[in-house]
BADRENGU-835441 format. One line per field, with one value per residue (C-alpha): residue number from 1; residue in one letter; x, y, z. Coordinates in Angstrom, 1 decimal. Layout:
BEGIN
seq	NUM / ...
type	A / ...
c1	X / ...
c2	Y / ...
c3	Z / ...
END
This chain:
BEGIN
seq	1 / 2 / 3 / 4 / 5 / 6 / 7 / 8 / 9 / 10 / 11 / 12 / 13 / 14 / 15 / 16 / 17 / 18 / 19 / 20 / 21 / 22 / 23 / 24 / 25 / 26 / 27 / 28 / 29 / 30 / 31 / 32 / 33 / 34 / 35 / 36 / 37 / 38 / 39 / 40 / 41 / 42 / 43 / 44 / 45 / 46 / 47 / 48 / 49 / 50 / 51 / 52 / 53 / 54 / 55 / 56 / 57 / 58 / 59 / 60 / 61 / 62 / 63 / 64 / 65 / 66 / 67 / 68 / 69 / 70 / 71 / 72 / 73 / 74 / 75 / 76 / 77 / 78 / 79 / 80 / 81 / 82 / 83 / 84 / 85 / 86 / 87 / 88 / 89 / 90 / 91 / 92 / 93 / 94 / 95 / 96 / 97 / 98 / 99 / 100 / 101 / 102 / 103 / 104 / 105 / 106 / 107 / 108 / 109 / 110 / 111 / 112 / 113 / 114 / 115 / 116 / 117 / 118 / 119 / 120 / 121 / 122 / 123 / 124 / 125 / 126 / 127 / 128 / 129 / 130 / 131 / 132 / 133 / 134 / 135 / 136 / 137 / 138 / 139 / 140 / 141 / 142 / 143 / 144 / 145 / 146 / 147 / 148 / 149 / 150 / 151 / 152 / 153 / 154 / 155 / 156 / 157 / 158 / 159 / 160 / 161 / 162 / 163 / 164 / 165 / 166 / 167 / 168 / 169 / 170 / 171 / 172 / 173 / 174 / 175 / 176 / 177 / 178 / 179 / 180 / 181 / 182 / 183 / 184 / 185 / 186 / 187 / 188 / 189 / 190 / 191 / 192 / 193 / 194 / 195 / 196 / 197 / 198 / 199 / 200 / 201 / 202 / 203 / 204 / 205 / 206 / 207 / 208 / 209 / 210 / 211 / 212 / 213 / 214 / 215 / 216 / 217 / 218 / 219 / 220 / 221 / 222 / 223 / 224 / 225 / 226 / 227 / 228 / 229 / 230 / 231 / 232 / 233 / 234 / 235 / 236 / 237 / 238 / 239 / 240 / 241 / 242 / 243
type	M / K / N / K / T / I / H / I / L / L / L / L / L / F / I / A / G / Q / A / Y / D / A / S / A / Q / I / Q / T / R / P / W / T / L / A / K / L / D / R / K / K / I / Y / F / G / F / H / I / G / F / N / T / M / N / L / G / I / R / P / K / G / D / P / A / A / M / G / S / I / Y / S / I / E / S / K / A / G / S / G / F / S / M / G / V / L / G / N / L / R / L / H / E / Y / V / A / F / R / F / V / P / S / L / S / F / G / G / R / T / L / I / Y / T / E / K / E / P / N / E / T / K / F / R / T / T / R / K / T / V / E / S / T / L / L / E / F / P / F / L / F / R / L / K / S / A / R / L / N / D / V / R / F / Y / L / E / T / G / F / K / Y / S / F / D / L / S / S / K / A / G / T / D / D / G / G / D / N / L / V / K / L / K / K / H / Q / F / T / Y / E / L / G / T / G / I / D / F / Y / L / K / Y / F / K / F / T / P / S / V / R / V / G / W / G / V / N / N / A / L / Y / S / E / G / H / M / Y / S / A / A / L / D / R / V / Y / T / R / T / I / L / F / A / F / Y / F / E / G / S / L
c1	68.9 / 70.5 / 68.6 / 69.4 / 73.1 / 73.1 / 71.4 / 74.0 / 76.9 / 75.4 / 74.8 / 78.5 / 79.6 / 77.4 / 78.9 / 82.4 / 81.6 / 80.4 / 83.5 / 85.6 / 84.0 / 84.1 / 87.8 / 88.6 / 87.3 / 89.6 / 93.0 / 95.7 / 97.7 / 100.1 / 98.5 / 97.7 / 99.5 / 101.4 / 104.0 / 101.2 / 100.6 / 104.3 / 104.6 / 105.2 / 103.3 / 101.0 / 98.2 / 94.9 / 91.6 / 87.9 / 84.5 / 81.2 / 77.9 / 76.7 / 73.7 / 73.7 / 71.4 / 71.3 / 70.7 / 68.7 / 67.9 / 65.1 / 64.9 / 63.1 / 61.6 / 58.2 / 58.8 / 61.9 / 59.9 / 57.3 / 54.8 / 56.9 / 55.2 / 57.8 / 61.1 / 62.1 / 65.3 / 65.1 / 68.3 / 69.6 / 71.9 / 75.2 / 78.5 / 82.0 / 85.5 / 89.0 / 92.5 / 94.1 / 97.5 / 98.0 / 100.8 / 101.6 / 102.0 / 101.7 / 100.7 / 97.1 / 97.1 / 97.3 / 96.9 / 95.0 / 94.6 / 91.7 / 91.3 / 88.0 / 85.5 / 81.8 / 78.6 / 75.2 / 72.4 / 69.5 / 66.1 / 64.7 / 60.9 / 59.2 / 55.5 / 54.0 / 50.7 / 49.8 / 47.6 / 44.6 / 44.9 / 43.2 / 45.5 / 49.2 / 51.5 / 54.9 / 58.0 / 61.1 / 64.7 / 67.3 / 70.8 / 73.4 / 77.1 / 80.2 / 82.8 / 86.6 / 87.0 / 90.2 / 89.6 / 92.4 / 91.6 / 93.1 / 92.3 / 92.3 / 92.6 / 91.7 / 94.1 / 94.2 / 92.5 / 93.8 / 92.6 / 90.0 / 90.5 / 87.9 / 88.6 / 87.2 / 88.3 / 87.8 / 89.0 / 88.1 / 87.4 / 87.7 / 85.5 / 85.5 / 82.2 / 82.9 / 79.2 / 78.6 / 76.7 / 77.8 / 78.4 / 76.8 / 73.7 / 71.0 / 68.8 / 65.9 / 65.7 / 66.0 / 68.4 / 69.4 / 73.2 / 76.0 / 79.4 / 82.4 / 84.3 / 82.9 / 84.3 / 83.0 / 83.7 / 84.0 / 83.4 / 83.5 / 83.9 / 84.6 / 86.1 / 89.4 / 89.4 / 92.9 / 92.6 / 95.4 / 96.4 / 94.9 / 93.0 / 89.3 / 87.3 / 83.6 / 83.0 / 80.6 / 81.6 / 79.4 / 80.1 / 78.6 / 79.2 / 80.8 / 80.5 / 77.5 / 77.4 / 74.6 / 75.5 / 72.8 / 70.9 / 68.0 / 65.2 / 62.8 / 63.9 / 67.4 / 66.4 / 64.1 / 67.2 / 69.4 / 72.1 / 72.6 / 75.0 / 76.0 / 75.3 / 76.7 / 76.9 / 79.4 / 79.3 / 82.6 / 84.7 / 88.4 / 91.1 / 94.5 / 98.0 / 99.4 / 96.8
c2	176.1 / 173.2 / 174.0 / 177.7 / 176.9 / 174.7 / 177.5 / 180.0 / 177.7 / 177.0 / 180.7 / 181.5 / 178.6 / 180.2 / 183.6 / 182.2 / 180.4 / 183.6 / 185.5 / 182.7 / 182.9 / 186.7 / 186.7 / 184.1 / 186.5 / 189.4 / 189.7 / 188.4 / 191.3 / 191.7 / 190.5 / 193.0 / 192.2 / 189.3 / 189.5 / 188.8 / 185.3 / 184.5 / 185.6 / 182.8 / 184.6 / 187.6 / 189.1 / 190.8 / 191.3 / 190.7 / 192.0 / 190.4 / 189.2 / 185.8 / 183.7 / 181.4 / 178.5 / 175.3 / 171.7 / 170.2 / 166.6 / 166.4 / 163.6 / 160.6 / 159.9 / 161.5 / 161.7 / 163.9 / 166.2 / 166.9 / 169.4 / 170.3 / 169.3 / 170.4 / 172.4 / 174.6 / 176.6 / 180.0 / 181.5 / 184.9 / 187.4 / 188.8 / 190.5 / 189.1 / 190.6 / 189.4 / 189.1 / 186.4 / 184.9 / 183.1 / 180.5 / 179.6 / 175.8 / 175.5 / 177.6 / 176.4 / 175.5 / 177.7 / 177.3 / 180.0 / 181.0 / 183.4 / 184.4 / 186.3 / 187.8 / 187.0 / 188.2 / 186.6 / 184.5 / 182.1 / 181.4 / 178.1 / 178.0 / 175.6 / 174.7 / 173.5 / 171.9 / 170.6 / 167.4 / 169.3 / 172.2 / 172.6 / 175.3 / 175.3 / 178.0 / 179.2 / 179.9 / 181.4 / 181.0 / 183.2 / 181.7 / 184.5 / 184.0 / 186.1 / 183.9 / 184.0 / 181.8 / 180.1 / 178.6 / 176.5 / 176.2 / 174.8 / 176.7 / 175.1 / 177.8 / 177.8 / 179.0 / 182.7 / 184.4 / 188.0 / 189.5 / 186.9 / 183.6 / 181.2 / 179.0 / 176.4 / 175.9 / 173.5 / 172.9 / 173.0 / 175.8 / 176.0 / 178.6 / 179.9 / 181.4 / 184.4 / 184.8 / 181.2 / 180.9 / 177.3 / 176.6 / 179.9 / 180.5 / 182.1 / 183.1 / 180.9 / 182.2 / 178.6 / 179.6 / 177.1 / 177.2 / 176.2 / 175.0 / 177.3 / 175.1 / 174.4 / 172.7 / 172.9 / 171.6 / 174.4 / 174.6 / 177.7 / 179.3 / 182.7 / 184.8 / 186.7 / 190.1 / 191.5 / 195.3 / 197.9 / 198.0 / 194.9 / 191.7 / 191.9 / 188.7 / 188.2 / 184.8 / 182.5 / 179.8 / 177.3 / 175.6 / 172.4 / 171.7 / 168.3 / 168.3 / 168.4 / 172.0 / 171.7 / 172.4 / 170.2 / 171.4 / 170.1 / 172.5 / 171.2 / 173.4 / 172.0 / 168.4 / 168.1 / 168.4 / 165.4 / 167.1 / 170.5 / 171.3 / 174.8 / 175.9 / 179.0 / 180.8 / 183.6 / 186.1 / 188.0 / 190.5 / 189.9 / 192.6 / 191.1 / 192.2 / 195.7 / 198.4
c3	42.1 / 40.2 / 37.0 / 37.4 / 37.7 / 34.6 / 32.6 / 33.8 / 32.8 / 29.4 / 28.8 / 29.5 / 27.2 / 24.5 / 25.0 / 25.0 / 21.7 / 20.2 / 21.4 / 19.9 / 16.5 / 16.5 / 17.4 / 14.7 / 12.1 / 13.2 / 11.6 / 14.0 / 15.5 / 18.4 / 21.7 / 24.4 / 27.7 / 26.1 / 29.0 / 31.5 / 30.1 / 30.5 / 34.1 / 36.6 / 39.3 / 39.2 / 41.4 / 41.2 / 43.0 / 42.5 / 43.5 / 43.0 / 44.4 / 45.5 / 46.0 / 49.1 / 49.8 / 51.8 / 50.6 / 53.4 / 54.4 / 57.0 / 59.6 / 58.3 / 61.8 / 62.3 / 66.0 / 65.4 / 63.1 / 65.8 / 64.5 / 61.5 / 58.2 / 55.7 / 55.5 / 52.6 / 52.0 / 50.3 / 48.7 / 49.7 / 48.0 / 49.3 / 48.4 / 47.9 / 47.5 / 47.7 / 46.2 / 44.1 / 43.2 / 39.9 / 39.5 / 35.9 / 35.6 / 31.8 / 28.8 / 29.4 / 33.1 / 36.2 / 39.9 / 41.7 / 45.3 / 45.9 / 49.6 / 49.9 / 52.3 / 51.6 / 53.3 / 52.7 / 54.1 / 53.5 / 55.0 / 56.2 / 56.0 / 58.3 / 57.8 / 61.0 / 62.1 / 65.5 / 65.6 / 67.1 / 64.7 / 61.3 / 59.8 / 58.9 / 60.2 / 58.8 / 60.8 / 59.2 / 60.4 / 58.8 / 58.6 / 58.0 / 57.2 / 57.1 / 55.5 / 55.3 / 52.2 / 50.8 / 47.4 / 45.8 / 42.1 / 39.0 / 35.8 / 32.3 / 29.6 / 25.9 / 23.3 / 23.1 / 20.2 / 20.0 / 23.3 / 24.4 / 26.2 / 27.7 / 30.8 / 33.1 / 36.7 / 39.5 / 43.0 / 46.7 / 49.1 / 52.9 / 54.6 / 58.2 / 59.2 / 61.4 / 62.3 / 63.3 / 66.5 / 67.0 / 70.7 / 71.9 / 73.9 / 71.6 / 74.6 / 73.6 / 70.0 / 68.7 / 65.9 / 63.3 / 63.4 / 61.0 / 61.9 / 61.7 / 59.4 / 55.9 / 52.8 / 49.2 / 45.8 / 43.3 / 39.5 / 37.4 / 34.0 / 32.6 / 29.8 / 29.9 / 28.1 / 27.7 / 28.0 / 27.6 / 31.3 / 32.9 / 32.3 / 33.0 / 33.6 / 34.2 / 35.8 / 37.6 / 40.1 / 41.8 / 45.1 / 46.6 / 50.3 / 51.0 / 54.8 / 57.0 / 58.0 / 60.6 / 64.2 / 65.9 / 68.9 / 70.9 / 69.8 / 67.2 / 64.3 / 64.5 / 65.6 / 62.5 / 60.2 / 59.6 / 57.3 / 55.8 / 52.9 / 51.8 / 48.2 / 46.6 / 43.3 / 42.9 / 40.0 / 40.1 / 38.1 / 38.2 / 37.6 / 37.1 / 36.1 / 36.0 / 36.7
END
């Protein structure tokens, strides 16, 4: 997932560079939505899709692992939507609050082998999330070239998992559960396109969990894990300004 994320960011940087070069060759003309850039506060919304995964750290103690030979996390896809508020701090700096609702999941794959067995068997545990997300982001913008602008943004996000089973009885299903409260560091990039009636922005933002999200329980699938960190990639389309 790390290499994939780097490739995506490099691709967007390349696209931004091509857009920059193309814009530089176009004769300068009055900017579209020039008033939007000067507004102290404006609003918008976004829709997009996400990829959720887990960074896992198994227990180092073989006794805690039991019959579990290895653990792998497989990413899953989901959907996101939300609104945004943009506060202008400087010509090239803005603070953004982007409350969102995201749906998605991941799968933990356990490879097991009992001492008296000769074959391995696989057990899958799906970990689904419905997240209320509250990103607080600082955006650093490039100089505008006609109707195109490139940006980088960074910040932190608090998430509340509405579908967390932490503290509930799973009826013996031995679910792997995540805590309700999660915190991530966020890094993103994108390109602003100033259209006639609104600003359109395709973007990508990556999140790395900073707190241990595992809600530990006694069954072996949970006990075999030492720490779990959330990982997300969000591909979103923003619509900002006057529609």
